[in-house]
ZABAVEX-350026 format. One line per field, with one value per residue (C-alpha): residue number from 0; chain; x, y, z. Coordinates in nm, 2 decimals, always signed. Each point is the difference from the previous one (the first is absolute). Layout:
BEGIN
seq <- c(NUM, ...)
mol <- c(A, ...)
c1 <- c(X, ...)
c2 <- c(Y, ...)
c3 <- c(Z, ...)
END
This chain:
BEGIN
seq <- c(0, 1, 2, 3, 4, 5, 6, 7, 8, 9, 10, 11, 12, 13, 14, 15, 16, 17, 18, 19, 20, 21, 22, 23, 24, 25, 26, 27, 28, 29, 30, 31, 32, 33, 34, 35, 36, 37, 38, 39, 40, 41, 42, 43, 44, 45, 46, 47, 48, 49, 50, 51, 52, 53, 54, 55, 56, 57, 58, 59, 60, 61, 62, 63, 64, 65, 66, 67, 68, 69, 70, 71, 72, 73, 74, 75, 76, 77, 78, 79, 80, 81, 82, 83, 84, 85, 86, 87, 88, 89, 90, 91, 92, 93, 94, 95, 96, 97, 98, 99, 100, 101, 102, 103, 104, 105, 106, 107, 108, 109, 110, 111, 112, 113, 114, 115, 116, 117, 118, 119, 120, 121, 122, 123, 124, 125, 126, 127, 128, 129, 130, 131, 132, 133, 134, 135, 136, 137, 138, 139, 140, 141, 142, 143, 144, 145, 146, 147, 148, 149, 150, 151, 152, 153, 154, 155, 156, 157, 158, 159, 160, 161, 162, 163, 164, 165, 166, 167, 168, 169, 170, 171, 172, 173, 174, 175, 176, 177, 178, 179, 180, 181, 182, 183, 184, 185, 186, 187, 188, 189, 190, 191, 192, 193, 194, 195, 196, 197, 198, 199, 200, 201, 202, 203, 204, 205, 206, 207, 208, 209, 210, 211, 212, 213, 214, 215, 216, 217, 218, 219, 220, 221, 222, 223, 224, 225, 226, 227, 228, 229, 230, 231, 232, 233, 234, 235, 236, 237, 238, 239, 240, 241, 242, 243, 244, 245, 246, 247, 248, 249, 250, 251, 252, 253, 254, 255, 256, 257, 258, 259, 260, 261, 262, 263, 264, 265, 266, 267, 268, 269, 270, 271, 272, 273, 274, 275, 276, 277, 278, 279, 280, 281, 282, 283, 284, 285, 286, 287, 288, 289, 290, 291, 292, 293, 294, 295, 296, 297, 298, 299, 300, 301, 302, 303, 304, 305, 306, 307, 308, 309, 310, 311, 312, 313, 314, 315, 316, 317, 318, 319, 320, 321, 322, 323, 324, 325, 326, 327, 328, 329, 330, 331, 332, 333, 334, 335, 336, 337, 338, 339, 340, 341, 342, 343, 344, 345, 346, 347, 348, 349, 350, 351, 352, 353, 354, 355, 356, 357, 358, 359, 360, 361, 362, 363, 364, 365, 366, 367, 368, 369, 370, 371, 372, 373, 374, 375, 376, 377, 378, 379, 380, 381, 382, 383, 384, 385, 386, 387, 388, 389, 390, 391, 392, 393, 394, 395, 396, 397, 398, 399, 400, 401, 402, 403, 404, 405, 406, 407, 408, 409, 410, 411, 412, 413, 414, 415, 416, 417, 418, 419, 420, 421, 422, 423, 424, 425, 426, 427, 428, 429, 430, 431, 432, 433, 434, 435, 436, 437, 438, 439, 440, 441, 442, 443, 444, 445, 446, 447, 448, 449, 450, 451, 452, 453, 454, 455, 456, 457, 458, 459, 460, 461, 462, 463, 464, 465, 466)
mol <- c(A, A, A, A, A, A, A, A, A, A, A, A, A, A, A, A, A, A, A, A, A, A, A, A, A, A, A, A, A, A, A, A, A, A, A, A, A, A, A, A, A, A, A, A, A, A, A, A, A, A, A, A, A, A, A, A, A, A, A, A, A, A, A, A, A, A, A, A, A, A, A, A, A, A, A, A, A, A, A, A, A, A, A, A, A, A, A, A, A, A, A, A, A, A, A, A, A, A, A, A, A, A, A, A, A, A, A, A, A, A, A, A, A, A, A, A, A, A, A, A, A, A, A, A, A, A, A, A, A, A, A, A, A, A, A, A, A, A, A, A, A, A, A, A, A, A, A, A, A, A, A, A, A, A, A, A, A, A, A, A, A, A, A, A, A, A, A, A, A, A, A, A, A, A, A, A, A, A, A, A, A, A, A, A, A, A, A, A, A, A, A, A, A, A, A, A, A, A, A, A, A, A, A, A, A, A, A, A, A, A, A, A, A, A, A, A, A, A, A, A, A, A, A, A, A, A, A, A, A, A, A, A, A, A, A, A, A, A, A, A, A, A, A, A, A, A, A, A, A, A, A, A, A, A, A, A, A, A, A, A, A, A, A, A, A, A, A, A, A, A, A, A, A, A, A, A, A, A, A, A, A, A, A, A, A, A, A, A, A, A, A, A, A, A, A, A, A, A, A, A, A, A, A, A, A, A, A, A, A, A, A, A, A, A, A, A, A, A, A, A, A, A, A, A, A, A, A, A, A, A, A, A, A, A, A, A, A, A, A, A, A, A, A, A, A, A, A, A, A, A, A, A, A, A, A, A, A, A, A, A, A, A, A, A, A, A, A, A, A, A, A, A, A, A, A, A, A, A, A, A, A, A, A, A, A, A, A, A, A, A, A, A, A, A, A, A, A, A, A, A, A, A, A, A, A, A, A, A, A, A, A, A, A, A, A, A, A, A, A, A, A, A, A, A, A, A, A, A, A, A, A, A, A, A, A, A, A, A, A, A, A, A, A, A, A, A, A, A, A, A, A, A, A, A, A, A, A, A, A, A, A, A, A, A, A, A, A)
c1 <- c(-0.87, -0.16, -0.01, +0.37, +0.10, -0.20, +0.15, +0.36, -0.07, -0.14, +0.29, +0.26, -0.16, -0.03, +0.33, +0.16, -0.19, +0.11, +0.36, -0.01, -0.18, +0.10, -0.23, +0.02, +0.15, +0.03, +0.16, +0.31, +0.11, +0.03, +0.33, +0.17, +0.11, -0.19, -0.29, -0.33, -0.04, -0.34, -0.28, -0.05, -0.29, -0.34, -0.28, -0.14, +0.31, +0.05, -0.35, +0.08, +0.27, +0.27, -0.04, +0.12, +0.18, -0.31, -0.24, -0.16, -0.32, -0.05, -0.12, +0.30, +0.36, +0.24, +0.34, +0.16, -0.02, +0.03, -0.10, -0.36, -0.01, -0.12, -0.31, -0.16, -0.33, +0.13, +0.16, +0.00, +0.08, +0.06, +0.07, -0.03, +0.06, +0.12, -0.07, +0.17, -0.08, +0.30, +0.04, +0.36, +0.05, +0.32, -0.03, -0.29, +0.01, -0.20, -0.06, -0.25, +0.08, -0.19, +0.12, -0.09, +0.12, -0.04, +0.05, +0.05, -0.09, +0.02, -0.14, -0.03, -0.05, -0.16, -0.24, -0.31, +0.04, +0.38, +0.24, +0.26, +0.02, +0.23, -0.01, +0.18, -0.03, +0.16, -0.01, +0.22, +0.27, +0.12, -0.10, +0.19, -0.15, +0.08, +0.08, +0.15, +0.14, +0.19, +0.16, +0.35, +0.25, +0.34, +0.29, +0.11, -0.27, -0.34, -0.33, -0.02, -0.27, +0.07, -0.24, -0.02, -0.22, -0.04, -0.23, -0.02, +0.02, +0.04, -0.27, -0.04, -0.12, -0.07, -0.05, -0.11, -0.16, -0.17, -0.13, -0.26, +0.02, -0.31, -0.03, -0.35, -0.17, -0.33, -0.29, -0.27, -0.37, -0.18, -0.37, -0.17, +0.14, +0.35, +0.01, +0.19, -0.23, +0.21, +0.35, +0.16, +0.36, +0.10, +0.33, +0.14, +0.30, +0.21, +0.34, +0.09, +0.35, +0.10, +0.28, +0.03, +0.27, +0.03, +0.17, +0.08, +0.05, -0.01, +0.16, +0.04, +0.10, +0.11, +0.10, +0.16, -0.02, +0.17, -0.19, +0.19, -0.20, +0.30, -0.01, +0.38, +0.05, -0.09, -0.24, +0.11, -0.18, +0.10, -0.20, +0.03, -0.17, -0.02, -0.11, -0.06, -0.10, +0.03, -0.18, -0.12, -0.22, -0.24, -0.14, -0.33, -0.16, -0.38, -0.18, -0.37, -0.15, -0.37, +0.00, -0.37, -0.26, -0.37, -0.22, -0.37, -0.18, +0.01, +0.38, +0.01, +0.25, -0.18, +0.28, +0.38, +0.30, +0.32, +0.36, +0.22, +0.37, +0.25, +0.37, +0.17, +0.38, +0.18, +0.38, +0.24, +0.08, +0.25, -0.14, +0.23, +0.04, +0.12, +0.05, +0.06, +0.07, +0.06, +0.09, -0.08, -0.01, -0.32, -0.19, -0.37, -0.21, -0.38, +0.01, +0.20, +0.35, +0.24, +0.34, +0.30, +0.29, +0.05, +0.24, +0.02, -0.18, +0.02, -0.12, +0.03, -0.14, -0.05, -0.28, -0.27, -0.05, -0.37, -0.02, -0.21, -0.35, -0.20, -0.38, -0.23, -0.36, -0.28, -0.38, -0.32, -0.31, -0.35, -0.31, -0.32, -0.32, -0.15, +0.31, +0.14, +0.37, +0.25, +0.38, +0.25, +0.35, +0.34, +0.33, +0.36, +0.30, +0.36, +0.27, +0.35, +0.07, +0.32, +0.15, -0.10, +0.27, +0.08, +0.36, +0.11, +0.35, +0.10, -0.16, -0.31, -0.22, -0.31, -0.13, -0.04, -0.34, -0.13, -0.20, -0.36, -0.30, -0.38, -0.30, -0.34, -0.33, -0.33, -0.36, -0.21, -0.38, -0.22, -0.38, -0.08, +0.19, +0.03, -0.23, -0.27, -0.03, -0.34, +0.16, +0.34, +0.05, -0.05, +0.24, +0.27, +0.30, +0.08, +0.35, +0.16, +0.35, +0.29, +0.37, +0.31, +0.33, +0.34, +0.16, +0.37, +0.05, +0.15, +0.03, +0.13, +0.00, -0.37, -0.10, -0.30, -0.31, -0.29, -0.34, -0.33, -0.36, -0.15, -0.34, -0.08, -0.30, -0.04, -0.33, -0.10, -0.12, -0.38, -0.16, +0.34, +0.03, +0.38, +0.23, +0.07, +0.00, +0.04, +0.24, +0.04, +0.27, +0.10, +0.29, +0.01, +0.33, +0.30, +0.37, +0.27, -0.04, -0.02, +0.33, +0.29, +0.16, -0.28, -0.33, -0.33, -0.19, -0.37, -0.14, -0.32, +0.06, -0.30, +0.01, -0.25, +0.03, -0.15, +0.06, -0.14, -0.07, -0.19, -0.33, +0.05, -0.17, +0.24, +0.33, +0.32, +0.30, -0.20, +0.07, -0.34, -0.06, -0.25, +0.01)
c2 <- c(-1.44, +0.01, -0.38, -0.02, +0.24, -0.18, -0.34, +0.14, +0.16, -0.33, -0.21, +0.25, -0.02, -0.37, -0.07, +0.22, -0.18, -0.34, +0.11, +0.15, -0.27, -0.36, -0.28, -0.06, -0.33, -0.17, -0.34, -0.11, -0.17, +0.33, +0.04, -0.21, +0.08, +0.30, -0.07, -0.15, -0.01, +0.18, -0.21, +0.23, +0.00, +0.17, -0.11, -0.22, -0.20, -0.04, -0.14, -0.24, -0.16, +0.24, -0.10, +0.31, -0.11, -0.07, +0.22, +0.22, +0.17, +0.28, +0.24, -0.08, +0.12, -0.30, +0.17, -0.34, -0.09, +0.32, -0.21, +0.03, +0.38, +0.01, -0.21, +0.25, +0.15, +0.36, +0.23, -0.15, +0.15, -0.26, +0.01, -0.24, -0.03, -0.30, -0.10, -0.29, -0.20, -0.20, -0.26, -0.10, -0.33, -0.11, -0.30, +0.06, +0.38, +0.19, +0.36, +0.17, +0.31, +0.22, +0.25, +0.14, +0.25, +0.11, -0.31, +0.16, +0.29, -0.02, +0.15, -0.13, +0.25, -0.15, +0.11, -0.22, -0.28, +0.09, -0.29, +0.20, +0.12, +0.17, -0.06, +0.14, -0.06, -0.07, -0.31, -0.15, -0.25, -0.12, +0.09, -0.01, +0.02, -0.20, +0.02, -0.31, -0.04, -0.27, -0.04, -0.15, -0.04, +0.17, -0.12, +0.26, +0.23, -0.17, +0.00, +0.20, +0.04, +0.02, +0.21, -0.03, +0.28, +0.10, +0.19, +0.13, -0.17, +0.05, +0.16, -0.06, +0.28, -0.11, +0.14, -0.25, -0.05, -0.28, -0.08, -0.25, -0.17, -0.17, -0.26, -0.03, -0.23, +0.00, -0.20, -0.10, -0.07, -0.26, -0.06, -0.34, -0.09, +0.08, +0.32, +0.29, +0.30, +0.22, +0.03, +0.14, +0.10, -0.15, +0.00, -0.35, +0.07, +0.29, +0.07, +0.27, +0.14, +0.24, +0.12, +0.20, +0.23, -0.02, +0.23, -0.16, +0.22, -0.03, -0.02, -0.28, +0.08, -0.28, +0.02, -0.25, +0.11, -0.17, +0.11, -0.11, -0.02, +0.10, +0.38, +0.02, -0.11, +0.22, -0.15, -0.02, +0.08, -0.09, +0.18, -0.08, +0.22, -0.14, +0.21, -0.16, +0.15, -0.06, -0.10, -0.34, -0.14, -0.30, -0.13, -0.17, -0.22, -0.09, -0.23, -0.07, -0.26, -0.05, -0.37, -0.03, +0.28, -0.04, +0.26, +0.02, +0.12, +0.36, -0.02, +0.02, -0.22, -0.29, -0.20, +0.02, -0.21, +0.22, -0.10, +0.26, -0.02, +0.25, +0.06, +0.26, +0.04, +0.25, -0.01, +0.02, +0.35, +0.18, +0.26, +0.28, -0.05, +0.23, -0.12, +0.19, -0.19, +0.14, -0.18, +0.19, -0.04, +0.12, +0.06, -0.04, +0.25, -0.03, -0.27, +0.21, -0.08, +0.29, -0.02, +0.05, -0.09, -0.11, -0.29, +0.01, +0.14, -0.16, +0.13, -0.20, -0.03, -0.29, -0.19, -0.27, -0.27, -0.10, -0.34, -0.03, -0.11, -0.23, -0.05, -0.19, -0.09, -0.15, +0.04, -0.14, +0.20, -0.14, +0.21, -0.21, +0.09, +0.17, +0.24, -0.16, +0.03, -0.24, +0.05, -0.24, +0.13, -0.12, +0.19, -0.11, +0.23, -0.08, +0.23, -0.11, +0.22, -0.19, +0.25, +0.29, +0.22, +0.34, +0.11, +0.30, +0.12, -0.34, -0.21, -0.21, +0.08, -0.19, -0.30, -0.32, -0.05, -0.30, -0.04, +0.08, -0.12, +0.07, -0.21, +0.17, -0.13, +0.19, -0.03, +0.31, -0.03, +0.27, -0.07, +0.26, +0.26, +0.35, +0.15, -0.26, -0.12, +0.04, +0.13, +0.10, -0.34, -0.18, +0.24, -0.05, -0.22, -0.26, -0.13, -0.28, -0.12, -0.17, +0.10, -0.18, +0.19, -0.14, +0.32, +0.10, -0.07, -0.32, +0.02, -0.29, -0.22, +0.07, +0.19, +0.22, -0.07, +0.25, -0.15, +0.18, -0.04, +0.31, +0.15, +0.30, +0.19, +0.27, +0.19, +0.26, +0.34, +0.00, +0.21, +0.06, +0.00, -0.06, -0.29, +0.15, -0.26, -0.05, -0.28, -0.21, -0.26, -0.22, -0.23, -0.24, -0.18, -0.11, +0.01, -0.18, -0.26, +0.00, -0.16, +0.10, +0.31, +0.05, +0.18, -0.09, +0.28, -0.01, +0.29, +0.15, +0.26, +0.21, +0.22, +0.25, +0.23, +0.15, +0.04, +0.30, +0.02, +0.26, -0.05, -0.04, +0.34, +0.17, -0.15, +0.14, +0.12, +0.08, +0.34, +0.13, +0.17, +0.23, +0.13)
c3 <- c(-2.32, +0.34, +0.01, -0.09, +0.27, +0.27, -0.10, +0.01, +0.34, +0.14, -0.14, +0.14, +0.35, +0.02, -0.15, +0.25, +0.28, -0.12, -0.03, +0.35, +0.18, -0.02, +0.08, +0.38, +0.01, +0.34, -0.08, +0.17, -0.32, -0.16, +0.18, -0.26, -0.36, -0.15, +0.23, -0.11, -0.38, -0.05, -0.14, -0.32, -0.24, -0.01, +0.22, -0.27, -0.04, +0.37, +0.04, -0.28, +0.22, -0.13, -0.36, -0.20, -0.31, -0.18, +0.20, -0.27, +0.12, -0.24, +0.29, +0.24, -0.06, +0.04, +0.05, +0.06, -0.37, -0.21, -0.31, +0.11, +0.00, -0.36, +0.09, +0.24, -0.11, +0.03, +0.27, +0.33, +0.35, +0.27, +0.37, +0.30, +0.37, +0.20, +0.36, +0.19, +0.31, +0.10, +0.28, +0.10, +0.19, +0.16, +0.24, +0.23, -0.05, -0.26, -0.10, -0.23, -0.20, -0.26, -0.25, -0.34, -0.27, -0.36, -0.22, -0.34, -0.23, -0.37, -0.32, -0.35, -0.30, -0.30, -0.27, -0.04, -0.26, -0.04, +0.02, +0.21, +0.35, +0.24, +0.37, +0.32, +0.36, +0.34, +0.23, +0.28, -0.11, +0.34, +0.35, +0.34, +0.35, +0.31, +0.36, +0.16, +0.35, +0.17, +0.35, +0.06, +0.27, -0.04, +0.21, +0.27, -0.11, +0.07, -0.18, -0.33, -0.26, -0.37, -0.20, -0.38, -0.18, -0.36, -0.23, -0.35, -0.34, -0.37, -0.23, -0.38, -0.24, -0.34, -0.35, -0.26, -0.34, -0.17, -0.35, -0.13, -0.34, -0.13, -0.27, -0.16, -0.24, -0.18, +0.15, -0.26, +0.09, -0.23, -0.06, +0.02, -0.34, +0.10, -0.21, +0.18, +0.05, +0.23, +0.16, +0.30, +0.07, +0.33, +0.20, +0.02, +0.22, +0.13, +0.14, +0.25, +0.07, +0.26, +0.23, +0.34, +0.10, +0.37, +0.25, +0.34, +0.30, +0.37, +0.33, +0.27, +0.35, +0.23, +0.37, +0.24, +0.36, +0.30, +0.32, +0.32, +0.32, +0.21, -0.01, +0.06, -0.36, -0.30, -0.26, -0.37, -0.32, -0.36, -0.27, -0.37, -0.25, -0.36, -0.29, -0.35, -0.33, -0.37, -0.32, -0.12, -0.25, -0.08, -0.33, -0.06, -0.27, -0.01, -0.24, -0.06, -0.23, -0.06, -0.03, -0.06, -0.06, -0.10, -0.15, -0.05, -0.32, +0.12, +0.01, +0.37, +0.21, +0.17, +0.16, +0.02, +0.11, +0.03, +0.08, +0.18, +0.06, +0.14, +0.09, +0.20, +0.04, +0.22, -0.06, +0.30, +0.11, +0.23, +0.24, +0.11, +0.37, +0.27, +0.35, +0.32, +0.32, +0.35, +0.33, +0.31, +0.38, +0.14, +0.33, +0.05, +0.16, +0.04, -0.27, -0.25, -0.11, -0.01, -0.17, +0.24, -0.23, -0.36, -0.03, -0.38, -0.31, -0.34, -0.33, -0.33, -0.35, -0.23, -0.16, +0.07, -0.26, -0.06, -0.19, -0.32, +0.02, -0.24, +0.03, -0.24, +0.00, -0.20, +0.03, -0.16, -0.04, -0.08, -0.08, -0.04, -0.19, +0.31, +0.00, +0.33, +0.00, +0.17, +0.01, +0.15, +0.02, +0.12, +0.07, +0.08, +0.09, +0.06, +0.14, +0.12, +0.30, +0.08, -0.24, +0.22, +0.15, +0.14, -0.06, +0.19, -0.05, -0.14, +0.28, -0.02, +0.31, -0.13, +0.18, -0.19, -0.18, -0.20, -0.33, +0.03, -0.20, -0.01, -0.13, -0.04, -0.11, -0.03, -0.12, -0.11, -0.07, -0.14, -0.03, -0.26, -0.21, +0.16, -0.26, +0.00, +0.36, +0.17, +0.32, +0.14, +0.16, -0.33, -0.17, +0.27, -0.03, +0.28, +0.05, +0.20, +0.02, +0.18, +0.01, +0.13, +0.02, +0.09, +0.13, -0.03, +0.38, +0.14, +0.38, +0.22, -0.30, -0.08, -0.32, +0.10, -0.21, -0.03, -0.08, -0.05, -0.10, -0.19, -0.09, -0.21, -0.12, -0.27, +0.00, -0.26, +0.12, +0.04, -0.29, -0.15, -0.38, +0.01, +0.08, +0.35, +0.28, +0.37, +0.10, +0.31, +0.06, +0.29, +0.08, +0.29, +0.05, +0.21, -0.02, +0.21, +0.26, +0.38, +0.08, +0.22, -0.16, -0.24, +0.01, -0.17, -0.16, -0.08, -0.19, -0.14, -0.28, -0.10, -0.32, -0.11, -0.31, -0.31, -0.36, -0.18, -0.37, -0.20, -0.16, -0.39, -0.06, +0.25, -0.08, +0.17, -0.19, -0.31, -0.17, -0.10, -0.33, +0.16, +0.37)
END
């Protein structure tokens, strides 16, 4: 009971932190649409180039495909932090920024060897954070500066469940004369199904400020506050097929060739949306803008339509006679953001977006199984990947492309007798181009996190017969 209480307390604390503090985005492109679509997934899948449909590490919770929940070893507590170094380049000018925040917090509850699991957690869905300035000349007024500022974003809390179905067959062992002397029941293939109930919530504040150099004129400030919230869902399928499996005379697995396939579909949803917009005349004193007069105030309600999402993937895993494991995986996602709209009191106030797509590829290598490796480096998992995303933004006739190289590492806890691990992930990429009216972004994302699982003799969420 003490373990349960501690887990619930930790989950409540980190969930509240994640809901209260958005990832500190600093991209000028987050001014458009819903902001930047957050690169979701656990640290393992991000290190694998963003492959997450078929990502099925038994000790890592993959909330991006709920069909994998039933494959977890047992109860898993997972959290991570994200840090970013960002360089913005426009013409001959460049700026370097750094930020970081809580990436995700999640918990899967599962009895050991059970085919069913329940998971819950919270993670960012979109992020907004920018500060852009530009100077202009206004006739009869003189030099003025436009300032565009924004912050906030939308979070996603999820509650999901997944179930694993296994299909077995008998494997017979023959002597030299071909006569069966023993048999073993093995799993030939399995299917996982799952679903997440998501709750989206968040707030985006955007300001447009006109700062006139001539003090005889008042400055103006337009502030729009957009709040969104509602429920949505996503459904997942996962399939494994042991194409080839060899066993020795002691009925131990010697080598394996396994095919994996996955599919995730998120139907379109309408988020309830409330917009407050105020237009003020302001005066600046000591660098602080004070409102002098309110020209107008508008408050309206409506909805924001988020288009459906389809993601599919395939992977091939090979384990040789030395227990070395190699996984090669591919993912593809499509989402038609041209259907995006925000309708307030019958008027569509959304800016035009375009269809987006993402291609991911990754390789994972493990020298030795976690329970047989000679040292923690041999029992670790190493991941490499690439990702190419055609974003939903098309500016000045150019659709922005985000491309990245990734690396990941999962290390088991030293002297631990559980599946608990320390995880490290890294993304190095770029988005946009350095052309008139556009900005090129180069970024380095670093992620660190842990997954905590109990030792098999001290399992969580087990009702003891004797206390």
